C-alpha positions in Angstrom: 113.5 62.8 61.9 111.8 65.5 60.0 113.9 68.3 59.1 113.0 72.1 60.4 112.4 74.7 58.1 112.9 78.4 58.8 110.4 80.6 59.2 109.7 82.9 56.3 107.9 85.9 56.9 106.6 89.0 54.5 106.0 92.3 55.7 102.4 91.8 55.0 102.2 88.6 57.5 103.8 90.3 60.1 101.9 90.9 63.2 102.9 92.8 66.1 101.5 92.0 69.1 101.9 94.0 72.5 101.1 93.1 76.0 100.6 95.7 78.4 100.2 93.7 81.6 101.9 95.2 84.4 103.1 92.7 87.3 102.8 94.2 90.8 104.0 92.4 93.7 101.5 91.9 96.8 103.1 93.7 99.9 103.8 91.4 102.9 102.1 92.6 106.3 103.8 92.2 109.6 100.9 91.2 112.0 101.0 91.7 116.0 98.7 89.6 117.7 97.4 90.4 121.5 98.8 88.5 124.3 97.7 88.7 127.9 101.2 89.1 129.2 102.8 92.0 127.4 101.7 95.6 129.3 100.2 97.9 126.4 103.1 100.6 127.4 105.8 98.1 126.6 104.0 97.5 123.2 104.1 101.2 122.4 107.9 101.5 123.3 108.3 98.3 121.0 106.9 100.0 118.3 108.7 103.2 118.7 112.1 101.5 119.0 111.5 99.1 115.9 109.9 101.2 113.5 110.8 104.9 114.6 106.6 105.6 114.5 105.4 108.7 116.7 103.9 108.1 119.8 100.3 108.7 118.7 100.9 106.1 115.9 102.4 103.7 118.3 99.4 104.2 120.8 96.8 103.7 117.9 98.5 100.4 116.9 98.9 99.0 120.3 95.0 99.8 120.9 94.2 98.3 117.5 96.2 95.0 119.0 94.5 95.3 121.9 90.6 95.7 121.2 90.9 93.8 117.7 92.8 91.0 118.8 95.5 92.0 115.8 96.9 95.0 114.0 98.9 95.3 110.5 101.9 97.1 112.0 104.0 97.3 108.7 103.6 96.4 105.1 106.3 96.1 102.2 108.7 93.8 100.9 109.1 90.5 102.0 112.7 90.5 103.3 111.9 93.6 105.5 108.9 92.0 106.8 110.4 88.9 107.9 113.3 91.2 109.8 110.7 93.1 111.5 108.9 90.4 112.6 111.7 88.5 114.0 112.7 91.8 116.0 109.2 92.1 117.5 109.7 88.6 118.5 112.9 89.0 120.0 111.1 92.0 121.7 108.4 89.6 123.1 105.6 90.2 121.0 103.6 87.6 119.0 104.0 88.3 115.5 103.4 86.8 112.2 103.7 87.8 108.5 100.9 87.5 105.6 100.7 88.6 101.9 98.5 91.4 101.4 95.9 92.2 99.0 
């Protein structure tokens, strides 16, 4: 078995390497999907109750769901996204989470 020699360096041999890499976490999106059952007014009430958004914002999100088939209603940390997803599902909405860009 070969012996391991300690590394010896002098000040002329020392090289300083720095890395300026910044790791950012991609947010998780809570997506609400359109369904033919839940009335639009109920969706607005659910958004207000779960997120505390203004009536205007809730209405805009509901209309996005209605016209586009889905809307991202919240973005952020995964654990909180999962919590919101469950709350919306318990309220009767079809929701999923997905990792954002």
